[in-house]
GUZAGU-744326 format. One record per residue (C-alpha): x, z, y; residue number from 1. Coordinates in steps of 0.001 Angstrom, whole numbers, plus 500000, padded with zeros to 6 digits. Layout:
BEGIN
rec x:X z:Z y:Y kedren:NUM
...
END
This chain:
BEGIN
rec x:125218 z:336582 y:387200 kedren:1
rec x:125217 z:339755 y:389281 kedren:2
rec x:126681 z:342695 y:387388 kedren:3
rec x:126312 z:346341 y:388411 kedren:4
rec x:128375 z:348873 y:386494 kedren:5
rec x:128102 z:352640 y:386502 kedren:6
rec x:131727 z:353727 y:386802 kedren:7
rec x:133380 z:357059 y:386062 kedren:8
rec x:132625 z:358319 y:389579 kedren:9
rec x:128985 z:357262 y:389163 kedren:10
rec x:129061 z:354628 y:391935 kedren:11
rec x:127524 z:351211 y:391414 kedren:12
rec x:130052 z:348410 y:391750 kedren:13
rec x:128343 z:345058 y:392342 kedren:14
rec x:130169 z:341746 y:392189 kedren:15
rec x:129843 z:338161 y:391031 kedren:16
rec x:130298 z:337558 y:387334 kedren:17
rec x:130080 z:334465 y:385183 kedren:18
rec x:127541 z:334312 y:382384 kedren:19
rec x:129995 z:335551 y:379777 kedren:20
rec x:132921 z:337323 y:381385 kedren:21
rec x:132695 z:341043 y:380586 kedren:22
rec x:136449 z:341577 y:380481 kedren:23
rec x:136636 z:342534 y:384154 kedren:24
rec x:134406 z:345572 y:383709 kedren:25
rec x:135875 z:349105 y:383635 kedren:26
rec x:136877 z:350317 y:380192 kedren:27
rec x:134637 z:353358 y:380309 kedren:28
rec x:131339 z:352194 y:381665 kedren:29
rec x:127708 z:351787 y:380814 kedren:30
rec x:126605 z:348436 y:382168 kedren:31
rec x:123219 z:347598 y:383644 kedren:32
rec x:122704 z:344191 y:385184 kedren:33
rec x:120175 z:344974 y:387847 kedren:34
rec x:118805 z:343592 y:391044 kedren:35
rec x:115704 z:344603 y:392956 kedren:36
rec x:114229 z:341697 y:394794 kedren:37
rec x:111068 z:340590 y:396541 kedren:38
rec x:108965 z:337609 y:395459 kedren:39
rec x:108623 z:335171 y:398364 kedren:40
rec x:109763 z:338042 y:400605 kedren:41
rec x:112496 z:338960 y:402991 kedren:42
rec x:114263 z:342032 y:401754 kedren:43
rec x:115961 z:345272 y:402721 kedren:44
rec x:119319 z:346193 y:401214 kedren:45
rec x:120672 z:349712 y:400766 kedren:46
rec x:124062 z:350849 y:399541 kedren:47
rec x:123683 z:354128 y:397703 kedren:48
rec x:125752 z:356795 y:395996 kedren:49
rec x:123669 z:357051 y:392839 kedren:50
rec x:125070 z:360195 y:391313 kedren:51
rec x:124145 z:360430 y:387645 kedren:52
rec x:122089 z:357260 y:387315 kedren:53
rec x:118917 z:357028 y:385290 kedren:54
rec x:117127 z:353819 y:384421 kedren:55
rec x:113944 z:352178 y:383180 kedren:56
rec x:113683 z:351130 y:379573 kedren:57
rec x:111804 z:347924 y:380288 kedren:58
rec x:111420 z:346930 y:376657 kedren:59
rec x:108377 z:349221 y:376624 kedren:60
rec x:106479 z:351577 y:378855 kedren:61
rec x:108613 z:354637 y:378237 kedren:62
rec x:111828 z:355237 y:380137 kedren:63
rec x:115362 z:356102 y:379118 kedren:64
rec x:116281 z:358857 y:381513 kedren:65
rec x:119781 z:359757 y:382723 kedren:66
rec x:121453 z:357476 y:380179 kedren:67
rec x:124582 z:357129 y:382309 kedren:68
rec x:125458 z:360761 y:381847 kedren:69
rec x:124392 z:360968 y:378194 kedren:70
rec x:125979 z:357951 y:376532 kedren:71
rec x:129499 z:358249 y:375113 kedren:72
rec x:132215 z:356301 y:376878 kedren:73
rec x:131924 z:352941 y:375172 kedren:74
rec x:130724 z:349569 y:376286 kedren:75
rec x:127101 z:348571 y:376150 kedren:76
rec x:125435 z:345266 y:375344 kedren:77
rec x:123159 z:344007 y:378089 kedren:78
rec x:120929 z:341023 y:377531 kedren:79
rec x:117627 z:339611 y:378697 kedren:80
rec x:115919 z:339961 y:382034 kedren:81
rec x:112538 z:340447 y:383614 kedren:82
rec x:110911 z:339991 y:386962 kedren:83
rec x:108587 z:342627 y:388254 kedren:84
rec x:106363 z:343217 y:391177 kedren:85
rec x:105609 z:346471 y:392897 kedren:86
rec x:103657 z:347330 y:395977 kedren:87
rec x:103089 z:350618 y:397704 kedren:88
rec x:102008 z:351420 y:401241 kedren:89
rec x:104790 z:349502 y:402940 kedren:90
rec x:107330 z:348406 y:400321 kedren:91
rec x:106670 z:345381 y:398127 kedren:92
rec x:109357 z:344160 y:395782 kedren:93
rec x:110258 z:343007 y:392308 kedren:94
rec x:112771 z:344183 y:389748 kedren:95
rec x:115032 z:341845 y:387837 kedren:96
rec x:117019 z:343791 y:385276 kedren:97
rec x:118991 z:343365 y:382092 kedren:98
rec x:117996 z:345706 y:379312 kedren:99
rec x:120283 z:347783 y:377124 kedren:100
rec x:119993 z:346357 y:373653 kedren:101
rec x:122066 z:346363 y:370490 kedren:102
rec x:122866 z:343202 y:368563 kedren:103
rec x:121433 z:344909 y:365507 kedren:104
rec x:117936 z:346245 y:364938 kedren:105
rec x:118278 z:349480 y:366852 kedren:106
rec x:120233 z:351197 y:369572 kedren:107
rec x:123053 z:353197 y:367987 kedren:108
rec x:125379 z:355590 y:369713 kedren:109
rec x:128386 z:354514 y:367720 kedren:110
rec x:131718 z:353913 y:369412 kedren:111
rec x:132511 z:350210 y:369488 kedren:112
rec x:129036 z:349180 y:368359 kedren:113
rec x:128153 z:347598 y:371673 kedren:114
rec x:129704 z:345054 y:374002 kedren:115
rec x:128811 z:343516 y:377342 kedren:116
rec x:127265 z:340060 y:377242 kedren:117
rec x:125629 z:338270 y:380186 kedren:118
rec x:123361 z:335350 y:379461 kedren:119
rec x:120370 z:333450 y:380802 kedren:120
rec x:117235 z:332424 y:379011 kedren:121
rec x:116994 z:328705 y:378185 kedren:122
rec x:115397 z:326291 y:380611 kedren:123
rec x:111721 z:325762 y:379719 kedren:124
rec x:110469 z:322224 y:379037 kedren:125
rec x:109157 z:321209 y:382454 kedren:126
rec x:109490 z:317447 y:382318 kedren:127
rec x:105963 z:316825 y:381003 kedren:128
rec x:104112 z:319233 y:383292 kedren:129
rec x:101721 z:317712 y:385812 kedren:130
rec x:103406 z:319133 y:388904 kedren:131
rec x:106877 z:318112 y:387772 kedren:132
rec x:105675 z:314574 y:387058 kedren:133
rec x:103910 z:314410 y:390427 kedren:134
rec x:107097 z:315549 y:392179 kedren:135
rec x:109130 z:312938 y:390328 kedren:136
rec x:106646 z:310196 y:391162 kedren:137
rec x:106760 z:311076 y:394857 kedren:138
rec x:110583 z:311054 y:394771 kedren:139
rec x:110552 z:307588 y:393189 kedren:140
rec x:108496 z:306351 y:396154 kedren:141
rec x:111555 z:306783 y:398385 kedren:142
rec x:114089 z:305359 y:395948 kedren:143
rec x:111921 z:302319 y:395210 kedren:144
rec x:110688 z:301628 y:398727 kedren:145
rec x:111788 z:298403 y:400382 kedren:146
rec x:115125 z:298934 y:402071 kedren:147
rec x:114738 z:298597 y:405855 kedren:148
rec x:116480 z:295732 y:407627 kedren:149
rec x:117130 z:298136 y:410494 kedren:150
rec x:117049 z:301801 y:409448 kedren:151
rec x:115004 z:304162 y:411579 kedren:152
rec x:116885 z:306855 y:413424 kedren:153
rec x:114760 z:309987 y:412902 kedren:154
rec x:115511 z:313155 y:414880 kedren:155
rec x:114530 z:316326 y:412972 kedren:156
rec x:114407 z:319775 y:414567 kedren:157
rec x:115078 z:322614 y:412118 kedren:158
rec x:117381 z:322780 y:409068 kedren:159
rec x:115290 z:325030 y:406871 kedren:160
rec x:113956 z:323702 y:403570 kedren:161
rec x:111275 z:321616 y:405309 kedren:162
rec x:113765 z:319878 y:407615 kedren:163
rec x:116370 z:319451 y:404870 kedren:164
rec x:113746 z:318007 y:402523 kedren:165
rec x:112542 z:315568 y:405211 kedren:166
rec x:116113 z:314441 y:405881 kedren:167
rec x:116957 z:314077 y:402192 kedren:168
rec x:114037 z:311831 y:401340 kedren:169
rec x:114349 z:309740 y:404510 kedren:170
rec x:117973 z:309105 y:403580 kedren:171
rec x:116872 z:308165 y:400052 kedren:172
rec x:114596 z:305533 y:401603 kedren:173
rec x:117480 z:304013 y:403568 kedren:174
rec x:116882 z:305596 y:406985 kedren:175
rec x:119201 z:307680 y:409180 kedren:176
rec x:118063 z:311272 y:409789 kedren:177
rec x:119692 z:313324 y:412549 kedren:178
rec x:119054 z:316944 y:411626 kedren:179
rec x:119370 z:319515 y:414435 kedren:180
rec x:119698 z:323241 y:413731 kedren:181
rec x:119641 z:325795 y:416562 kedren:182
rec x:121811 z:328312 y:414726 kedren:183
rec x:125255 z:328016 y:413186 kedren:184
rec x:123990 z:328256 y:409621 kedren:185
rec x:121578 z:326306 y:407405 kedren:186
rec x:118497 z:327575 y:405615 kedren:187
rec x:115941 z:328696 y:408198 kedren:188
rec x:113707 z:331396 y:406722 kedren:189
rec x:115799 z:331412 y:403543 kedren:190
rec x:118386 z:333404 y:405479 kedren:191
rec x:116006 z:336324 y:405826 kedren:192
rec x:115087 z:336219 y:402168 kedren:193
rec x:118348 z:335703 y:400392 kedren:194
rec x:121469 z:335984 y:402486 kedren:195
rec x:123217 z:337866 y:399706 kedren:196
rec x:123932 z:336480 y:396248 kedren:197
rec x:120471 z:337087 y:394929 kedren:198
rec x:117581 z:335358 y:393266 kedren:199
rec x:115142 z:332846 y:394546 kedren:200
rec x:111537 z:332129 y:393657 kedren:201
rec x:111326 z:328508 y:392634 kedren:202
rec x:108765 z:326130 y:391200 kedren:203
rec x:108268 z:322620 y:389903 kedren:204
rec x:108897 z:320839 y:393224 kedren:205
rec x:112150 z:322741 y:393715 kedren:206
rec x:113233 z:322195 y:390109 kedren:207
rec x:112755 z:318482 y:390634 kedren:208
rec x:114915 z:318642 y:393775 kedren:209
rec x:117658 z:320502 y:391897 kedren:210
rec x:117741 z:317772 y:389273 kedren:211
rec x:117996 z:315046 y:391917 kedren:212
rec x:120952 z:316845 y:393488 kedren:213
rec x:122645 z:317408 y:390123 kedren:214
rec x:122712 z:321198 y:390475 kedren:215
rec x:120423 z:322331 y:387637 kedren:216
rec x:123259 z:324522 y:386383 kedren:217
rec x:122831 z:326726 y:389463 kedren:218
rec x:119519 z:328062 y:388175 kedren:219
rec x:119389 z:331175 y:386003 kedren:220
rec x:116215 z:331383 y:383934 kedren:221
rec x:114586 z:334698 y:383155 kedren:222
rec x:112359 z:336185 y:380491 kedren:223
rec x:108690 z:335259 y:380836 kedren:224
rec x:107463 z:338753 y:381672 kedren:225
rec x:106113 z:340662 y:384637 kedren:226
rec x:106689 z:344360 y:385201 kedren:227
rec x:104443 z:346329 y:387543 kedren:228
rec x:105207 z:349787 y:388863 kedren:229
rec x:102280 z:352152 y:388333 kedren:230
rec x:101424 z:353849 y:391668 kedren:231
rec x:099615 z:356739 y:390008 kedren:232
rec x:102446 z:357365 y:387538 kedren:233
rec x:105676 z:357528 y:389561 kedren:234
rec x:108685 z:356226 y:387685 kedren:235
rec x:106606 z:354436 y:385024 kedren:236
rec x:106190 z:350697 y:384618 kedren:237
rec x:103774 z:348440 y:382819 kedren:238
rec x:104683 z:344993 y:381523 kedren:239
rec x:102903 z:341719 y:380868 kedren:240
rec x:104622 z:339521 y:378273 kedren:241
rec x:103715 z:335838 y:378138 kedren:242
rec x:104292 z:334575 y:374554 kedren:243
rec x:106190 z:331294 y:374397 kedren:244
rec x:104224 z:330144 y:371346 kedren:245
rec x:100856 z:329987 y:373122 kedren:246
rec x:099749 z:327337 y:375658 kedren:247
rec x:098147 z:328142 y:379012 kedren:248
rec x:095789 z:329819 y:379662 kedren:249
rec x:096032 z:331593 y:376287 kedren:250
rec x:099495 z:332979 y:377016 kedren:251
rec x:098249 z:334573 y:380245 kedren:252
rec x:095085 z:335895 y:378621 kedren:253
rec x:097168 z:337360 y:375780 kedren:254
rec x:099519 z:339050 y:378274 kedren:255
rec x:096563 z:340642 y:380084 kedren:256
rec x:094715 z:341704 y:376930 kedren:257
rec x:097844 z:343302 y:375446 kedren:258
rec x:098335 z:345487 y:378512 kedren:259
rec x:096068 z:348520 y:378439 kedren:260
rec x:097934 z:350696 y:380937 kedren:261
rec x:097006 z:349094 y:384253 kedren:262
rec x:093370 z:348181 y:383599 kedren:263
rec x:090784 z:349535 y:381172 kedren:264
rec x:088772 z:347163 y:379006 kedren:265
rec x:085625 z:347471 y:381183 kedren:266
rec x:087759 z:346674 y:384254 kedren:267
rec x:089281 z:343668 y:382497 kedren:268
rec x:085827 z:342356 y:381588 kedren:269
rec x:084526 z:342737 y:385164 kedren:270
rec x:087673 z:341120 y:386541 kedren:271
rec x:087312 z:338197 y:384111 kedren:272
rec x:083650 z:337729 y:385016 kedren:273
rec x:084595 z:337732 y:388694 kedren:274
rec x:087153 z:334997 y:388077 kedren:275
rec x:084803 z:332917 y:385924 kedren:276
rec x:083404 z:330872 y:388866 kedren:277
rec x:086967 z:329923 y:389832 kedren:278
rec x:087731 z:328779 y:386287 kedren:279
rec x:084536 z:326741 y:386120 kedren:280
rec x:084430 z:325499 y:389713 kedren:281
rec x:088075 z:324433 y:389888 kedren:282
rec x:089734 z:323387 y:393125 kedren:283
rec x:086458 z:322969 y:395021 kedren:284
rec x:085595 z:326626 y:394399 kedren:285
rec x:089106 z:327766 y:395313 kedren:286
rec x:088976 z:325963 y:398660 kedren:287
rec x:085514 z:327356 y:399407 kedren:288
rec x:086873 z:330929 y:399239 kedren:289
rec x:089108 z:330436 y:402289 kedren:290
rec x:086496 z:332165 y:404432 kedren:291
rec x:086737 z:335453 y:402503 kedren:292
rec x:089434 z:338099 y:402395 kedren:293
rec x:090540 z:339333 y:398979 kedren:294
rec x:088668 z:342600 y:399552 kedren:295
rec x:085454 z:340782 y:400573 kedren:296
rec x:085649 z:338501 y:397552 kedren:297
rec x:086096 z:341481 y:395206 kedren:298
rec x:082975 z:343188 y:396517 kedren:299
rec x:081000 z:339958 y:396294 kedren:300
rec x:082062 z:339398 y:392672 kedren:301
rec x:081651 z:343033 y:391603 kedren:302
rec x:085307 z:343498 y:390745 kedren:303
rec x:086297 z:347198 y:390501 kedren:304
rec x:088358 z:348699 y:393322 kedren:305
rec x:091083 z:349695 y:390879 kedren:306
rec x:091873 z:346011 y:390287 kedren:307
rec x:092732 z:345863 y:393968 kedren:308
rec x:094937 z:348965 y:393735 kedren:309
rec x:096711 z:347878 y:390566 kedren:310
rec x:096973 z:344106 y:391054 kedren:311
rec x:095874 z:342626 y:394383 kedren:312
rec x:097840 z:344848 y:396763 kedren:313
rec x:101037 z:343779 y:395023 kedren:314
rec x:100057 z:340114 y:394902 kedren:315
rec x:098967 z:340038 y:398546 kedren:316
rec x:102219 z:341479 y:399842 kedren:317
rec x:104292 z:339294 y:397541 kedren:318
rec x:102511 z:336109 y:398583 kedren:319
rec x:102089 z:336667 y:402331 kedren:320
rec x:103398 z:340098 y:403413 kedren:321
rec x:099894 z:341353 y:404270 kedren:322
rec x:097196 z:343503 y:402650 kedren:323
rec x:094121 z:342329 y:400671 kedren:324
rec x:091792 z:343169 y:403559 kedren:325
rec x:093539 z:340438 y:405619 kedren:326
rec x:094640 z:337817 y:403081 kedren:327
rec x:092424 z:334812 y:402333 kedren:328
rec x:091197 z:334839 y:398728 kedren:329
rec x:092099 z:331176 y:398490 kedren:330
rec x:095776 z:332171 y:398456 kedren:331
rec x:095309 z:334542 y:395488 kedren:332
rec x:093230 z:332012 y:393542 kedren:333
rec x:095850 z:329301 y:393992 kedren:334
rec x:098486 z:331622 y:392523 kedren:335
rec x:096244 z:332769 y:389660 kedren:336
rec x:095264 z:329174 y:388965 kedren:337
rec x:098916 z:328264 y:388569 kedren:338
rec x:099579 z:331205 y:386255 kedren:339
rec x:096566 z:330422 y:384085 kedren:340
rec x:096789 z:326634 y:383939 kedren:341
rec x:100547 z:326088 y:383669 kedren:342
rec x:102322 z:327622 y:380671 kedren:343
rec x:105486 z:328270 y:382657 kedren:344
rec x:103748 z:328710 y:386008 kedren:345
rec x:104813 z:332347 y:386319 kedren:346
rec x:108261 z:331951 y:384778 kedren:347
rec x:111158 z:332695 y:387102 kedren:348
rec x:114490 z:331057 y:387863 kedren:349
rec x:117048 z:332497 y:390269 kedren:350
rec x:119643 z:330729 y:392343 kedren:351
rec x:123155 z:331747 y:391290 kedren:352
rec x:124426 z:332350 y:394823 kedren:353
rec x:123504 z:332377 y:398487 kedren:354
rec x:121114 z:329555 y:399473 kedren:355
rec x:123059 z:328058 y:402422 kedren:356
rec x:125996 z:327359 y:400121 kedren:357
rec x:124369 z:326774 y:396740 kedren:358
rec x:121240 z:324836 y:397782 kedren:359
rec x:121375 z:323760 y:401424 kedren:360
rec x:124921 z:322338 y:401434 kedren:361
rec x:124265 z:319978 y:398477 kedren:362
rec x:121315 z:318549 y:400448 kedren:363
rec x:123501 z:318171 y:403549 kedren:364
rec x:126249 z:316484 y:401510 kedren:365
rec x:123663 z:314105 y:400061 kedren:366
rec x:122254 z:313249 y:403493 kedren:367
rec x:125699 z:312656 y:404977 kedren:368
rec x:126777 z:310507 y:402032 kedren:369
rec x:123891 z:308170 y:402878 kedren:370
rec x:124741 z:307939 y:406576 kedren:371
rec x:122671 z:310796 y:407987 kedren:372
rec x:123872 z:313519 y:410364 kedren:373
rec x:123499 z:317298 y:410398 kedren:374
rec x:124358 z:319149 y:413613 kedren:375
rec x:124459 z:322934 y:413969 kedren:376
rec x:124227 z:324904 y:417245 kedren:377
rec x:121792 z:322295 y:418593 kedren:378
rec x:118861 z:324179 y:420080 kedren:379
rec x:115947 z:322219 y:421539 kedren:380
rec x:114915 z:323252 y:425022 kedren:381
rec x:112164 z:320728 y:425739 kedren:382
rec x:110268 z:317764 y:424303 kedren:383
rec x:110462 z:315137 y:427044 kedren:384
rec x:107639 z:312562 y:427144 kedren:385
rec x:107205 z:308949 y:428129 kedren:386
rec x:104442 z:307979 y:430587 kedren:387
rec x:102173 z:307121 y:427638 kedren:388
rec x:102540 z:310650 y:426213 kedren:389
rec x:104886 z:309755 y:423343 kedren:390
rec x:108269 z:311423 y:422869 kedren:391
rec x:111086 z:310119 y:425046 kedren:392
rec x:113798 z:312414 y:423673 kedren:393
rec x:114609 z:315970 y:422647 kedren:394
rec x:116454 z:317826 y:425416 kedren:395
rec x:118938 z:320415 y:424092 kedren:396
rec x:120006 z:323628 y:425787 kedren:397
rec x:123544 z:322238 y:426281 kedren:398
rec x:122191 z:319350 y:428370 kedren:399
rec x:122378 z:316776 y:425573 kedren:400
rec x:119497 z:314330 y:425093 kedren:401
rec x:118822 z:313136 y:421520 kedren:402
rec x:116857 z:309906 y:421199 kedren:403
rec x:115404 z:308379 y:418049 kedren:404
rec x:112814 z:305982 y:416637 kedren:405
rec x:110772 z:308929 y:415360 kedren:406
rec x:110772 z:312692 y:415875 kedren:407
rec x:110047 z:315571 y:413479 kedren:408
rec x:109511 z:319260 y:414209 kedren:409
rec x:110371 z:321249 y:411076 kedren:410
rec x:110577 z:324699 y:412665 kedren:411
rec x:108241 z:327671 y:412049 kedren:412
rec x:104869 z:327138 y:413703 kedren:413
rec x:105463 z:329811 y:416357 kedren:414
rec x:108555 z:327985 y:417661 kedren:415
rec x:106642 z:324706 y:417761 kedren:416
rec x:103835 z:326306 y:419788 kedren:417
rec x:106324 z:327446 y:422429 kedren:418
rec x:107617 z:323897 y:422900 kedren:419
rec x:104417 z:321843 y:422730 kedren:420
rec x:104260 z:319772 y:425958 kedren:421
rec x:101468 z:320711 y:428335 kedren:422
rec x:100023 z:317203 y:428023 kedren:423
rec x:099394 z:317772 y:424287 kedren:424
rec x:097885 z:321249 y:424359 kedren:425
rec x:094241 z:320169 y:424693 kedren:426
rec x:094494 z:317733 y:421770 kedren:427
rec x:092538 z:319224 y:418855 kedren:428
rec x:095416 z:318671 y:416394 kedren:429
rec x:097702 z:320932 y:418451 kedren:430
rec x:095016 z:323286 y:419755 kedren:431
rec x:094145 z:324380 y:416208 kedren:432
rec x:097709 z:325613 y:415736 kedren:433
rec x:096845 z:328671 y:417830 kedren:434
rec x:095055 z:330069 y:414765 kedren:435
rec x:098302 z:329954 y:412773 kedren:436
rec x:100477 z:332991 y:413476 kedren:437
rec x:103694 z:334092 y:411778 kedren:438
rec x:103812 z:337388 y:409874 kedren:439
rec x:106279 z:340056 y:411089 kedren:440
rec x:108708 z:341288 y:408411 kedren:441
rec x:111759 z:343534 y:408309 kedren:442
rec x:114817 z:343018 y:406132 kedren:443
rec x:118369 z:344371 y:405906 kedren:444
rec x:121869 z:343268 y:404855 kedren:445
rec x:125080 z:345127 y:404116 kedren:446
rec x:128387 z:345158 y:402211 kedren:447
rec x:127815 z:343294 y:398896 kedren:448
rec x:130594 z:345285 y:397201 kedren:449
rec x:128227 z:348260 y:396934 kedren:450
rec x:125153 z:348724 y:394785 kedren:451
rec x:121925 z:347819 y:396482 kedren:452
rec x:118188 z:347924 y:396494 kedren:453
rec x:116699 z:344851 y:398106 kedren:454
rec x:113286 z:345476 y:399583 kedren:455
rec x:110760 z:344017 y:401946 kedren:456
rec x:109063 z:346248 y:404490 kedren:457
rec x:105554 z:344881 y:404901 kedren:458
rec x:103092 z:344810 y:406546 kedren:459
rec x:105520 z:345287 y:409421 kedren:460
rec x:103416 z:344501 y:412490 kedren:461
rec x:103210 z:348153 y:413527 kedren:462
rec x:106846 z:348803 y:412617 kedren:463
rec x:108791 z:345995 y:414304 kedren:464
rec x:108979 z:348003 y:417525 kedren:465
rec x:110108 z:351219 y:415835 kedren:466
rec x:113672 z:352448 y:415449 kedren:467
rec x:115841 z:351645 y:412437 kedren:468
rec x:115921 z:355355 y:411585 kedren:469
rec x:112124 z:355547 y:411349 kedren:470
rec x:112023 z:352439 y:409152 kedren:471
rec x:114680 z:353789 y:406800 kedren:472
rec x:112938 z:357167 y:406537 kedren:473
rec x:109604 z:355523 y:405673 kedren:474
rec x:111298 z:353283 y:403129 kedren:475
rec x:113047 z:356222 y:401447 kedren:476
rec x:109738 z:358048 y:401132 kedren:477
rec x:108225 z:355053 y:399338 kedren:478
rec x:111267 z:354675 y:397078 kedren:479
rec x:111114 z:358355 y:396164 kedren:480
rec x:107575 z:357780 y:394865 kedren:481
rec x:108677 z:354777 y:392838 kedren:482
rec x:111940 z:356155 y:391423 kedren:483
rec x:111495 z:359956 y:391520 kedren:484
rec x:114365 z:360685 y:389136 kedren:485
rec x:116860 z:358536 y:391054 kedren:486
rec x:115836 z:358770 y:394709 kedren:487
rec x:114683 z:361572 y:396980 kedren:488
rec x:113470 z:361093 y:400544 kedren:489
rec x:116037 z:363646 y:401772 kedren:490
rec x:118847 z:361731 y:399983 kedren:491
rec x:119655 z:364723 y:397790 kedren:492
rec x:119962 z:362236 y:394906 kedren:493
rec x:120872 z:358654 y:395780 kedren:494
rec x:122533 z:358411 y:399195 kedren:495
rec x:122453 z:355554 y:401694 kedren:496
rec x:126038 z:354594 y:402481 kedren:497
rec x:125353 z:351697 y:404832 kedren:498
rec x:122429 z:349629 y:406076 kedren:499
rec x:121585 z:347035 y:408691 kedren:500
rec x:117992 z:346351 y:409726 kedren:501
rec x:116958 z:342831 y:410747 kedren:502
rec x:113493 z:342376 y:412255 kedren:503
rec x:111733 z:339022 y:412091 kedren:504
rec x:108757 z:339050 y:414497 kedren:505
rec x:107389 z:335798 y:413033 kedren:506
rec x:107959 z:334682 y:409443 kedren:507
rec x:105642 z:332570 y:407250 kedren:508
rec x:102232 z:331836 y:408725 kedren:509
rec x:099569 z:334467 y:408132 kedren:510
rec x:097153 z:333156 y:405486 kedren:511
rec x:093998 z:334784 y:406826 kedren:512
rec x:090421 z:333494 y:406299 kedren:513
rec x:089414 z:330226 y:407947 kedren:514
rec x:092952 z:329140 y:408822 kedren:515
rec x:092991 z:326333 y:406240 kedren:516
rec x:091142 z:323844 y:408535 kedren:517
rec x:093770 z:324525 y:411211 kedren:518
rec x:096717 z:323446 y:409078 kedren:519
rec x:097875 z:320050 y:410388 kedren:520
rec x:098720 z:316893 y:408489 kedren:521
rec x:102358 z:315859 y:408728 kedren:522
rec x:101494 z:312740 y:410767 kedren:523
rec x:100391 z:313800 y:414256 kedren:524
rec x:098070 z:311815 y:416575 kedren:525
rec x:101126 z:311138 y:418774 kedren:526
rec x:102776 z:307931 y:417581 kedren:527
rec x:106265 z:308644 y:416331 kedren:528
rec x:105867 z:312455 y:416207 kedren:529
rec x:105581 z:314309 y:412873 kedren:530
rec x:105507 z:317872 y:411567 kedren:531
rec x:107020 z:319528 y:408492 kedren:532
rec x:106804 z:323146 y:407377 kedren:533
rec x:104948 z:325290 y:404878 kedren:534
rec x:102118 z:325730 y:407412 kedren:535
rec x:101318 z:321991 y:407283 kedren:536
rec x:098884 z:320536 y:404748 kedren:537
rec x:100140 z:320866 y:401161 kedren:538
rec x:098916 z:322775 y:398127 kedren:539
rec x:101559 z:325509 y:397925 kedren:540
rec x:100620 z:327332 y:401147 kedren:541
rec x:103273 z:329589 y:402762 kedren:542
rec x:106174 z:329289 y:400347 kedren:543
rec x:109496 z:327589 y:399707 kedren:544
rec x:107656 z:325194 y:397431 kedren:545
rec x:105355 z:324370 y:400326 kedren:546
rec x:108282 z:323763 y:402670 kedren:547
rec x:109924 z:321281 y:400292 kedren:548
rec x:106655 z:319455 y:399590 kedren:549
rec x:105804 z:319269 y:403297 kedren:550
rec x:109169 z:317609 y:403937 kedren:551
rec x:108404 z:315044 y:401264 kedren:552
rec x:105004 z:314304 y:402785 kedren:553
rec x:106534 z:314045 y:406249 kedren:554
rec x:109201 z:311597 y:405068 kedren:555
rec x:106525 z:309611 y:403217 kedren:556
rec x:104453 z:309293 y:406394 kedren:557
rec x:107451 z:308000 y:408348 kedren:558
rec x:108374 z:305476 y:405660 kedren:559
rec x:104764 z:304248 y:405572 kedren:560
rec x:104854 z:303885 y:409381 kedren:561
rec x:108120 z:301906 y:409357 kedren:562
rec x:106704 z:298678 y:410774 kedren:563
rec x:104821 z:300443 y:413551 kedren:564
rec x:107853 z:302550 y:414481 kedren:565
rec x:110133 z:299502 y:414449 kedren:566
rec x:107789 z:297623 y:416801 kedren:567
rec x:107682 z:300639 y:419139 kedren:568
rec x:111478 z:300842 y:419249 kedren:569
rec x:111826 z:297117 y:419902 kedren:570
rec x:109239 z:297261 y:422681 kedren:571
rec x:111023 z:300244 y:424218 kedren:572
rec x:114358 z:298409 y:424197 kedren:573
rec x:112819 z:295317 y:425772 kedren:574
rec x:111283 z:297384 y:428570 kedren:575
rec x:114707 z:298840 y:429364 kedren:576
rec x:116418 z:295444 y:429664 kedren:577
rec x:116764 z:294580 y:433400 kedren:578
rec x:115038 z:291359 y:434509 kedren:579
rec x:117363 z:288806 y:436189 kedren:580
rec x:116402 z:288081 y:439790 kedren:581
END
């Protein structure tokens, strides 16, 4: 659990804490467990001198202002957490915070009445949900598949979640993956999202993977609520509470109906009527909306513009880092469908540490225990071909040549497009990839021993070429609108102590209209060559869930092609044997 304490000198002190270890906190402190994070997003981190801190009271819509300077010097009880989503012109992020509460019925300013307690919400019952069962069934395919007499040696480029997932499930099926990562660290795009000890957006596919690796205890479950910042009311927040006693979609409907701050009743009715065709038409309707942007769909369905301002701007940036006038409506409907049809579809769990260590390394250990290999600092320079157009080997920048029975590219789509052999470029399967383009994002990292705001700067296409100073100034202006009592653009309140800007020119693929037909299947038309990545065909689009599922599908395709791949390898060996004269 990440604990931030407001100390006597009014500086945040952030460090790792166990779920129930308050003893290490300063004697005279008011404790707020707080982290600002971005759903699906890369993030920016700032270390700030907070001065006299004020905070949100997220148990309702009002706020407890300047509590750090007003409370007497005793310890406070902190419990519960929420996830929120906010979007303004450039900054899109969520808030995960622990609320000040008393063990009794009310909050009392009595010395000794409060104590610090850190705890997670219980794990929801996922085992009987459709997606969890589907994930488990697909995993059993690998465990129960016929063990190969001669395991395939599969070379995989890219050790992000897609490549790690491919390697894990190939190893489960008895094959030998050789996973190559260009950098000296695992995780791929996870590194931009969560390099610090912060949370992670997960879902049923990922939860299934955690169980298979025996690391369920590394997930911290949060309260089933969403908190939205209100753009027209700076410093105020509106919450949606999903009652645990109601099934889907009633819990979602109840959460929406109970909230009267973001949308009026007429707006709710028009929004509901606009969504009615999606509820009735199901998946076929959802897929048919790929040709429309969110903004175009709203006009077509008669949904008020304020729904866009209050809801869709935030959702669009959270899901794909772009605005509603660019994002395909299919992406929004897939997310809404999950929230409405799965009781726990919008419930959040956070990883208890940095992903390379807490998630990626257990996968690597699993792969290696089954005979697979993982090699860092192994950057691919070229895909060398045989005369028949199939892959001969991967040529690395250090001069090494890596040969296998099958080859997988599990890198972002933009990297793949740079390395596609000239002979393949006119093949429709590869030509369609030109439509898929990564989204630029900006994120930052800094000293984790300071307090921090973790933000994503998006859309960032016009900002990637600008200076760090300009980016920080724009970000501070947005933060001042969101937290007017805590932050001022001129830093007269909270002060930036340290920052480091990291620009990612190409992140997840841009989910714009009509790109769905361009997403490739994992099995390519080139025998022995496969793709994995969230841009490939799977139902979770550009997400970590999509990356994991794409790796499963890729591994499944290779296992299904075992006999063909074995024959190819045998034929290749026979052709290399010299004929006696």
